[in-house]
C-alpha positions as CSV (number, residue, x, y, z in Angstrom):
1,X,84.8,111.0,92.9
2,X,85.3,114.8,91.6
3,X,88.7,114.2,90.7
4,X,87.9,110.9,89.0
5,X,85.3,112.8,87.0
6,X,87.9,115.5,86.1
7,X,90.5,113.4,84.9
8,X,88.2,111.4,82.6
9,X,87.2,114.6,81.0
10,X,90.6,115.8,80.3
11,X,92.1,112.5,79.7
12,X,91.1,112.9,75.9
13,X,92.3,116.6,75.5
14,X,95.5,117.9,74.2
15,X,97.6,119.8,76.4
16,X,96.6,123.3,74.8
17,X,93.1,122.5,75.5
18,X,93.6,121.9,79.3
19,X,93.8,125.7,80.4
20,X,90.7,126.8,78.7
21,X,88.9,123.7,80.3
22,X,90.2,124.9,83.7
23,X,89.8,128.7,83.2
24,X,86.1,129.1,83.9
25,X,86.3,127.0,87.0
26,X,88.7,129.5,88.5
27,X,86.5,132.3,88.2
28,X,85.2,134.3,91.3
29,X,81.5,133.5,90.0
30,X,81.8,130.0,89.5
31,X,83.7,129.5,92.9
32,X,80.9,131.2,94.8
33,X,78.5,129.0,93.1
34,X,80.4,125.9,94.2
35,X,80.4,127.0,97.8
36,X,77.1,127.5,97.8
37,X,76.0,124.4,96.2
38,X,78.0,122.7,98.8
39,X,76.7,124.3,101.5
40,X,73.1,123.6,100.0
41,X,74.1,120.2,99.9
42,X,75.3,120.3,103.6
43,X,72.2,121.7,104.8
44,X,69.9,119.1,102.8
45,X,72.1,116.3,104.1
46,X,72.5,117.3,107.8
47,X,70.4,120.2,109.1
48,X,67.3,119.4,107.5
49,X,67.5,115.6,108.6
50,X,67.9,116.7,112.4
51,X,71.3,114.9,112.3
52,X,73.8,115.1,115.2
53,X,76.5,115.1,112.7
54,X,77.1,118.8,112.5
55,X,77.7,118.9,116.3
56,X,80.5,116.3,116.0
57,X,82.0,118.4,112.7
58,X,82.1,121.4,115.1
59,X,83.6,119.2,118.1
60,X,86.4,117.8,115.9
61,X,87.1,120.6,113.9
62,X,87.5,122.5,116.9
63,X,90.0,120.4,118.3
64,X,91.8,119.8,115.2
65,X,92.0,124.0,114.7
66,X,93.0,124.3,118.3
67,X,96.0,121.6,117.8
68,X,97.2,123.3,114.9
69,X,97.2,126.7,116.4
70,X,99.4,125.6,119.5
71,X,101.5,123.3,117.2
72,X,104.1,125.8,116.3
73,X,104.3,126.9,119.9
74,X,105.0,123.5,121.1
75,X,107.6,122.7,118.4
76,X,109.2,126.0,119.7
77,X,109.2,124.8,123.1
78,X,110.3,121.2,122.5
79,X,113.2,122.5,119.9
80,X,114.5,124.9,122.9
81,X,114.3,122.0,125.2
82,X,116.4,119.8,123.0
83,X,118.9,122.5,122.3
84,X,119.4,123.2,126.0
85,X,119.7,119.8,126.8
86,X,122.6,119.3,124.0
87,X,124.1,122.3,125.6
88,X,124.1,121.0,129.2
89,X,121.7,123.6,130.2
90,X,118.7,122.6,132.9
């Protein structure tokens, strides 16, 4: 939805006007305000309603995070194993 809104706003602009449109959005104050607005919306949607979904977000987020942290080590291990098999090592 946000991408559609941005696209519809810049669709009619000339190319020289586009950086002027995005520059205020990249300021530290705008980013802080956007993050705060997102956290407020999350709090209103999930925390104030006593929803169980934040627990799901933590559980699934933790699983995804641990998978991504372990992935480079697993890839190195599998590459080493494949290399050893190609060269006749056990």
